[in-house]
C-alpha positions as CSV (number, residue, x, y, z in Angstrom):
1,X,51.4,-12.4,43.4
2,X,50.7,-8.7,43.7
3,X,51.4,-6.0,41.1
4,X,53.5,-3.2,42.4
5,X,52.0,0.2,41.7
6,X,51.6,3.6,43.2
7,X,48.0,3.8,44.2
8,X,48.0,7.6,44.5
9,X,49.5,8.0,41.0
10,X,47.0,5.6,39.5
11,X,44.1,7.4,41.1
12,X,45.4,10.7,39.8
13,X,45.7,9.3,36.2
14,X,42.1,7.9,36.4
15,X,40.8,11.2,37.7
16,X,42.6,13.0,34.8
17,X,41.1,10.6,32.2
18,X,37.6,11.1,33.8
19,X,37.9,14.9,33.6
20,X,39.0,14.8,30.0
21,X,36.1,12.5,29.1
22,X,33.7,14.9,30.8
23,X,35.2,17.7,28.7
24,X,34.9,15.7,25.5
25,X,31.2,14.9,26.3
26,X,30.4,18.6,27.0
27,X,32.1,19.6,23.8
28,X,30.1,17.0,21.9
29,X,26.9,18.3,23.4
30,X,27.8,21.9,22.5
31,X,28.7,20.9,19.0
32,X,25.4,19.0,18.5
33,X,23.6,22.3,19.2
34,X,25.5,24.2,16.5
35,X,23.6,24.4,13.2
36,X,25.9,23.3,10.4
37,X,23.9,24.8,7.6
38,X,22.7,28.2,6.9
39,X,18.9,28.6,7.1
40,X,19.0,30.0,3.6
41,X,18.4,33.4,2.3
42,X,16.1,35.6,4.3
43,X,13.8,38.4,3.2
44,X,16.6,41.0,3.6
45,X,18.9,38.9,1.4
46,X,16.3,38.5,-1.3
47,X,15.7,42.3,-1.2
48,X,19.4,42.9,-1.6
49,X,19.4,40.6,-4.6
50,X,16.5,42.4,-6.1
51,X,18.1,45.8,-5.5
52,X,21.3,44.7,-7.3
53,X,19.3,43.1,-10.1
54,X,17.5,46.4,-10.7
55,X,20.7,48.5,-10.4
56,X,22.7,49.9,-13.3
57,X,25.6,47.6,-12.4
58,X,23.6,44.4,-13.0
59,X,24.3,42.4,-16.2
60,X,21.5,42.6,-18.8
61,X,20.5,39.0,-18.2
62,X,20.0,39.6,-14.5
63,X,18.0,42.8,-15.3
64,X,15.8,40.7,-17.6
65,X,15.2,38.2,-14.8
66,X,14.4,41.0,-12.4
67,X,11.7,42.3,-14.8
68,X,10.2,38.8,-14.8
69,X,10.2,38.7,-11.0
70,X,8.7,42.2,-10.8
71,X,6.0,41.0,-13.2
72,X,5.2,38.1,-10.9
73,X,6.3,35.3,-13.3
74,X,8.5,33.9,-10.6
75,X,10.1,35.0,-7.3
76,X,13.6,35.5,-6.0
77,X,12.9,32.7,-3.6
78,X,12.1,30.4,-6.6
79,X,15.5,31.3,-8.0
80,X,17.4,31.0,-4.7
81,X,15.8,27.7,-3.8
82,X,16.5,26.1,-7.2
83,X,12.8,25.7,-8.1
84,X,13.3,27.8,-11.2
85,X,16.7,26.2,-12.1
86,X,15.3,24.8,-15.4
87,X,14.1,28.2,-16.6
88,X,16.1,29.5,-19.5
89,X,16.1,33.1,-18.3
90,X,17.3,32.0,-14.8
91,X,20.1,30.0,-16.5
92,X,21.2,32.9,-18.7
93,X,21.2,35.2,-15.6
94,X,23.3,32.8,-13.6
95,X,25.8,32.2,-16.4
96,X,26.8,35.8,-16.3
97,X,28.4,35.4,-12.9
98,X,28.3,31.7,-12.1
99,X,31.8,31.5,-10.7
100,X,31.2,34.4,-8.4
101,X,27.7,33.2,-7.5
102,X,29.0,29.7,-6.8
103,X,31.6,31.1,-4.4
104,X,29.0,33.4,-2.7
105,X,26.4,30.6,-2.5
106,X,28.9,28.2,-1.0
107,X,30.0,30.8,1.6
108,X,26.4,31.5,2.5
109,X,25.6,27.8,2.8
110,X,28.6,27.4,5.1
111,X,27.1,30.0,7.4
112,X,28.9,33.1,6.3
113,X,27.1,36.3,6.9
114,X,25.5,37.4,3.6
115,X,26.6,41.0,4.2
116,X,30.2,39.8,4.6
117,X,29.9,37.8,1.4
118,X,28.6,40.8,-0.5
119,X,31.4,43.0,0.9
120,X,34.0,40.5,-0.1
121,X,32.7,40.6,-3.7
122,X,33.0,44.4,-4.0
123,X,36.1,45.8,-5.8
124,X,38.8,47.2,-3.5
125,X,39.8,50.8,-4.4
126,X,43.4,52.0,-3.8
127,X,43.6,55.6,-2.6
128,X,45.2,58.2,-4.9
129,X,48.0,58.8,-2.4
130,X,49.3,55.2,-2.8
131,X,51.5,53.8,-5.5
132,X,50.0,51.4,-7.9
133,X,46.9,51.2,-10.1
134,X,44.0,53.5,-9.4
135,X,41.5,50.6,-9.2
136,X,42.0,46.9,-8.6
137,X,40.3,43.9,-7.0
138,X,41.8,42.0,-4.2
139,X,42.4,38.9,-6.4
140,X,44.3,41.0,-9.0
141,X,47.5,40.3,-7.1
């Protein structure tokens, strides 16, 4: 007994499946080349942390930590990597902004550009010609 089928239609379907599989394989190869994790904080990122920690806007606990880093007791890399996580001064500094730092850290680990993360954390200012409060943050709505 023979099975009735349209050979040309079957060949077209097989060719379509083969082409789709080739696309899937190429996509998988491309995806395997993508780094899923951020390489961590670079020298420029650590310098930005240091600049903020030494700025007038930094909380007192972070300024205290910056003085210890400047004195050579530990480094910003020690803090960023977690090697200094048990240090009481580091813990105090982190507690001052832990929710914001956690969001920023998660974003950086997910591969966000540190400059974009910093910019997202800055308060948004409404111009004087607009209705509404003179200063607010994006999350105030």
